[in-house]
N, C-alpha and C positions, 0 to 999 in steps of 0.2 A: 373379678373374683366376687362371689356372692357373700354378703354379710350375714353372719349368724346372729340372731338377736341375743342380747345379754340375758334375757329371761330364759331362753333355751339353754344357754351355757350354764347358768346357775342351777337350773333344774337337773340338767345332765350331770353336773358335778356331784349333787347330792345322791342321785340314783347310781351313778357310776362309781362313786367313792364307796358306797355300801356294797355294790356288786363286786368290785375288785377285792375288798376286804373279805367278803364272804367266800368267794370262789378260790382265792389264793390262800386263804387262812392266814393272811399277813395283814393285820390291822394297820401297821404303818404305811404299807403300800396303798391301801385305801385312803389313808390320810393325805398321801402325796397327790392322788387323783383329785380329792376334795379340795385341797389347797390350790392346785394348779387351776382348776376350773373357777374357783372363787377369785383368784387373782386376776384371771382374764375377765371375768364378769365385772369386777370392781374397776378395772381399767376402762371397760366399755361404759359403765355407769358414769364414771367421771367424765368421759368424753361426751356422752350424750346429755347428761343432766347436771353436771357440776360436782364439786367435791362434797357438798353437804348431802346431796342425794346418794352419792357413792358411799359415804360413811354410813348413812342410815340403812341402805340396802345391804351393805356388808355386815352390819350388825344383825339385820334380819336373817341373813344367810347363816351366820354362826348360831343365832338363837334357834333357827329351824333345825339345824343339825343337833344341837343340844336337846331341844324339845322332842325330837323324834325318839330319843331313848326311853323316856318314861311313857310316851304314847305307845311304843312298841309292846310294852308289858300289858297294855289293855287291848290293843287291836291286832297285834302281830307286827313283825318286822317290816315286811314289804308294804303293807298298807300305811304304816307310819312314815316310811321313807317317801312314798308317793304323796302323802298328804303334805309333808314338809316341802317337798319339791314343788308341788302345785301352789302352795301358799307363797313361796318365794318368787315363783314365776309370775303369779298374779300381781304381787307387789311391784316387781320389776317392770312389768308391762305398764301398770298404771302410772308409775313415776316417770318412766322414760317417755311414755306416750304424751303425758302432760307437758313435759319439758320440750318435746320436739314439735308440739302442735303449733300451727301457724298463729301468730298473734294478730289481732285486729289492728288495722292502721290507727295510728294516733293522730292527734290534731296537728302535730308537727310534720307528719308525712304529706299532708294535703297542701301545705303552704309552699 
C-alpha cells in the first residue's frame, strides 16, 4: 500500500475541512474533517520525526487554521486557506525530511 506523506495529509485537511464546511454549510462537519486529517498527520509526524516534532507541527497546523481566518479578510477565503495549507505542508516536509535523512557514519561505526 502506498504511503501518503504527512505533509499532503495536513494540507488536505485544511483545504478539505474548509471545503466541507463551505459546501455543506455545516461548520462542525468541516471541523470533523479538519480534526481527522490533523490527527492522522500528527500520528505520522510522531512516527517519522518523534513526539517533539509532532507537537510542534500540530501546533503549526492549529495556528495555520486560526491564522487563515484574519488573512481571509485581506485576501479572500480560498487564497488564505491555500496559503495556510502550503505553509503547513512546507513545514511538515522540512521537519520530516530532516528527521528521515540518512545520518553520516560516526567514528563508532568504523571500528
